[in-house]
N, C-alpha and C positions, 0 to 999 in steps of 0.2 A: 698664422694666417687664418686658419679655420676658426680660431677663437674670435678673430675679428669678424669673420663671416657670421658666426653665431650671434655676436653682439649686434651686428647690422640687421640680421634677420629679426632678432627680438625687438630692436628699436623700431624698425619699420612696422612690425606687427602691432606693437603697442601704440604707435602714433596713429596708424590707420584705424584700429579698433577704438582708440580713445576719442578720435575726432567723430567717428560714427556714433559712439555712445553719447558723447557730449551733445551732439546735434539732436539725437533722438530723445535724450532725457530732457534737454531744454525745451524741445517742442512739446513733449508730453507734460512737463511740469507747467508750462504756461497755459496749455489747453485745459488741464485739470483745474487750475486756479480760476481761469476765466469762466469755465463752466460752473464752478461752485459759486462764484460771485454773481453770475447771471441768474442762478437759482435763487440767491438771496434777494436780488432785485425783483425778480418775478413774484416771489412770495410776499415781499413788502408791498408791491403794487396791488397784488391780489387782496391782501388784508385791507389796505387803504380803500380800495374800490368797494369791498363788502361793507365797510363802515360807512362810507359815503352813501351807498345805496340805501342802507337801513335808515340813515339820518334823513334822507330825502323822503322816504315813504312814511316815516313816523317821527317827524321833527317835534321834539319836546325836551324838557329838562331831564326827564327820566331817561330818554334814549341817549342823550349826551352823557349822563352819568354812567349809564350801562356801558357805552363804548369806552369811556375812560377807565372803568373798573376792569374791563376785559384786558386792557393793555398795561396793567400795572404789574410788570415783571422786570427782571434784570436785563433782558436782551432788547425789549422793544417798548417804545413809548409813543404817546399820541398827543397832539394838540389840536384844538378846534378853534378857528377864528371866525369872526363875523364879517359883515360887509365893510366895516371900517378898518379891518386888519387887527382888531383887538382880540386878544386871547380870551375866549369865554370859558374854556375849560382845558385842563391838561392833566396828564397822569403823573407828572413829576416836575419838580423845580430844577432838576440838575441840568437840563439842556437849555433852559431859558436864556441864560446869559450868553452862551456861545452862539445860539442861533436866533436871538431876539430880532435883530435887524433884518435877517433873511425872512423870517416869518411875517414881519410887518409889511414887507414890500413884495408880496407874491402877485404875479400877473400871469397866471396859467389858465388855459381854457380846457386842457386835457390832463389826464393822469400822467404825471411826469416824475422822474428821478431828478431832484434838484441838487443833491450832493452825492456824487458817486466816487469821490476820492477816498476809498476805504483804507488806503495805506497811510494817509496823513490826517485823516479825520477820525474822531471817536465814534461818529455815527454816519450811516448813509441815510439820506432823507428823501421822502417822496411827498408830493403835493397832489391833493385830489379835490378839485373844486366841486362844491355842491350848490344847488340853486332850488330853493323851495318856492319862493315867489319873488316879486320885485323888491321886497323889503328884507327878505331873509335869504342870505347867501353868504358864502365864505369858503373856507378851506378846511379839509381834514388833512393834517400834516403828520406823517408817520416817521418815526425815528427807529432805526435798527442799529444796535450796537455792532461795531466792527471787531469786537474782541473775539467773537466766534470765528470770523473769517481769518483774522490774524493767527488764532490758535490752529486753525486748519492748515494755514500756510506753514506755520512752524512745524507741525507734525509731518506735513508733506516733505518739507526740506530735510527733516531728520530721516525719513524713510528713503528719500533719494540718496542721502549721504551714505546710509547703511548699504543701499543697493550698489553705490559706487565702490565702496570698500570691498563688498563681496565680489563685484565684477573684477576688481583689481586682483583679488586673490585667485579667482578663476583664471584670469589671464596669465598669472604667474604659473599656475599649475599647467595650463596649456603650453606655455613656453618651455617648462621643464620637460613635458612629454615630447614636444617638437625637438628639443635639444637632444633628447635621447634617441628619437627616431631618425633624425636627420644628421645632426652634427657628429654624433659619436661614430656612425658608420663612415662618415667622411674623414674623421680623424684616423680611423683604422686604415682607410684606403690611402691616406697621406703617408702613414708610417710604412705601409706596404710598398708604395712607390719609392720612398726613401731607401728601403732595403734593396729594391730592384736597382736603383741608381748606383748602389754600392756593390752591385754584382751578386747580391744574395737573392736568388730566385725562388727559394723555398718559402713562399709566403702562403698564408691560409686566411681567407676571408669568409665570414659567415654568409649563408644564403639569405638574401634580402627580398626575395619575391621577384615578381616580373615587372616591377615598375622601373623608372629611370635609374634609381640607385642600385637596384638589383642588376640591371644591365651593365652599369658601370663597374660594379664589383666583379661580375663575371668576366668582363673585358680585361680588367686588371689581372685577374687570376689566369686568364688565357694568355695574356701578354707575358706573364712571368714564366709560364710553361714553355711558350714559344721561344723566349729568350734563353731559357735554360737549355732547350733542345739545340738552338743555334750555337750556344756557347760550346756544348759538347761536340756538335758537328765541326765547329771551327777548330777546336783542339785536335779532333781526329784528322781533320783536313790538313792542318799544319804539320801534325806528326807524320802523316802520309807523304806530304810534300818533302819534308826533311829526309824521310827514308828514300823516296824516289830520287832526290838530287844527290844524296850521299853515295848511292851505289855507282852511278856513272863517274862521279868525281873520284871515288876510290880507284876505279879502273883507270881513269885518265892519269891520275898521279902515279899509280903503281906501274903501269905500262910505259909511261914517260920516263920514269927513273930507269926502267930496264932498257928502254931503247937508247938511252944516253950512255950505256956501258960501251967502252972502247973495245972490249974483247968479243962483242957480239958480232956474229956473222951478218952479212948483208941480207941474206934470206930471212934470218930470224928478226932482224931489225924491220924489214918490210912487213913481216907478219904482225909484229907488235904495233907498227904504225897504222896498219889496216884496222886493228882492234880499236886503237885510239880514235881513228876516223869514224868508225861505227858508233862508238860511245858518244862522240861529239854530236853526231847527227841525232842520236837518240835523245841526248840532253836538249838539243835545239828544239826538237819536236815537243818534248815535255814542257819546256818553257813557253813555247808558242801556245800550246793547249791551256796552260795555266793562265796566260794572259787573256785568252778567249773567255775562260770561266770568270776571271776577275772583271772583265768588261760587262759580262752578262749579269753578274751579281750587283754591279753598280748601275745596271740598266743604261749603260752608255752606248749600246748598239741600237741601231734602228733597222726596221724592215721596210724597204721601199718596193712595193709590188709593181710589176708591169707585165705586159703580155709579150711573149716571145715564143718562137717555134721550138718544139721539143727535139726533133731529130738532130739538127746541127748543134744544139746546146749539149746534148748527152754524148754525141760523137766527139766533141771537143774535150769533154771531161775524160772520156776513155783514152784519148790521145795523151792526156797529161799523166795518167798512171800506167800507160802501156809499158814504158821502159822498166818500171819496178816489177811488173808482172812477168816480163820476159826474163829478167835476171833470176827470178825464182822458178822459172819454167812453169808458169800457171797461165792457162788460157782464159782470156777475158771476152765474154760474149755480150753483145748489145742487142736487145730485142725491142724494137720500136716500130711496129707494123704500119703505123700511119703517122703522118706529120701534122700534129695538131698544136694549138697554142696553149701554153702553160701560163697561169697567172701567179707569179711569185717574185721574190727578190732573187735575181739571177746570181748575185754574189754570194748570198747566204745559202741558196740552194746548192750551188757548186761546193760550198764548204760542207754541207750535209752529205752529199754524194761522195766527195773525196774521203771523208772520215769513215763512211760505211765501207767503201771499197778498200781503204787501207786496213780497216779492221778485218775484212774478209781475207785480205792478202796475208796478214800476220798469222791467222789461225787456220790456214789451208796448207796442205802438204804439196810438195812438188808434183808436177804432172797432173794436178787436178784442174778444175775449172771453176770460174766464178761468172755468174750471169747477172747482168743489169737489165731488168725488164721494166719498160715504161708503157703505160696504157691509160686511156681516157675512160672514165666512168661518170656519165652525166656531166656535171660541172667540175668534178674533182679529177686530179691527176694522181695515179697510183704508181709509186716507184718501188720496185722490189729488188733487193740485192740477195742473191742466192749463192751460197757456197757449199762445198762438200768437205768442210774442215772438221775440227775436233768436236764441234757441237757444244751445247751448254746443258748442264744438269737442270732438271725441272725446278728444283728448289732454289736455283740461283737466278732464274730468268727475271724475277721481280726486283733484283738488285743491280742488274748490269748497267742501268742508267744513272746510278749514284756516283758521285764524284770519287775518283780513285779506287773504285771497286773493280777487281779483275777476276776473271774466270781463270781457273788453273793457276793459282798463285805459286805453286811449287814449280811450275814450268815458265814463270814470267821471264826469266832470263832468256829462255829459248825463243819465246814468241815476241818479247820486247814490248808488250802492252803496258800502257801507263794508267789505264782506267779512267782517262779523262775524255777521250774522243767521243764516246757514246753519250756522256753527260752533255757535251757541247751540242751533239746532234739533237737530243731531246729538247734542250732549251730553244734551239733554232726552229725546230718543227712546231713547237707550241707557240712560238712568236708569230708563226705564219697562220695560227689558228688551226693547225692540222694535228694528226695523230701518228704515232709510230707503234707497230706491233711486231712481236718476235715469236717465231715458231722454230723450235730446235729439237733435234734428236741427238743425244750424246753419241759421238763417234760417226755420225752420218752427215752432219752439217746443219746450217741455220738459214732462216729466211727473215730478213728485216724488211718490213713493208711500211712505207711512208705514204700517207694520204694527205694531200694539201689542196 
């Protein structure tokens, strides 16, 4: 494909430059020739006029002979006629036969070029009427050979032909340079994109400057790096999902087999069925969060903002999670001192708060408390979820919003976190055009602050 582009580029370049060169050279060629011919015409008229003036001032046989002697050369000749059209003197016999009829029938009152066709005639001819008195008058007829003009045109054509060949060579060199500067980088980028399409993201392109080609090269290089990063993230994500799903499945299968034993007491059977129920709920939550992430990766979710009052909304959210908090004997506090309007998507905002409250519940000890604080600051709504749980290490805070990342991995079975809920929260907050901040002290608790 790029070879065709190179050919098209060269063809267009050649055609455009060739047309311009042809037009300019033709224009220049014709003007040079016309200028040279006009010079010959002017010189011929000037010489004829001088001879005529001399003849009028000093008309005599000697003057006529003198004029004829002056024009005896290879390029120019002269004829002098009388009032009857008879040739009284001439510098050569060579032009008599060709122009005899013309010379015999002259009727001009001013200096004139009477034969100007230098391409088809062997001479250009000018007529110069002289009048000494009523009995002595006639014409001085000048003949200028066209061989010099034709030789000049021949030389000019040769020079223009040489110039055309040189121009063609220069064009070829320019094409070669353009091919190297333009098409070769494009070919390299084509090969790089082919490697990327095959899943080979380790591509290297040379620096091409800050022009369009350089920007395209940098974009392809960046695309390769981004795709490689996404590929690694996908592999890690899939591996983490496989791990997360295999654990509850293993528990479900194992405890189901145990619960089906006939020798098992009803008390033990109930215990194992309770574990199966807990693992089923955990798997349900995991799958739900995975679907949320999948929808966000596909940008299939939408955020539809509207105005609604804060107090009833957050009271309703607290009622939804209150049973879970009571089961773990954790107090849930709501602080919303004034009832103001919130501008957000109520469905998505509820999802954000539920995930944060669920996260606080999982990582808080029994008999502790969690506080949901809502306040208005200028046009923004600030939502804080404050717990007194296990806290987060300082070097882990920057990773908690990544997919499937979990704090306290060694205690994951105890707290039941999947590492997905906070990733969902971050995506939804950013979809609102808001921000989320975390402050935490290990062993003392955490504060998640959402501003939308």
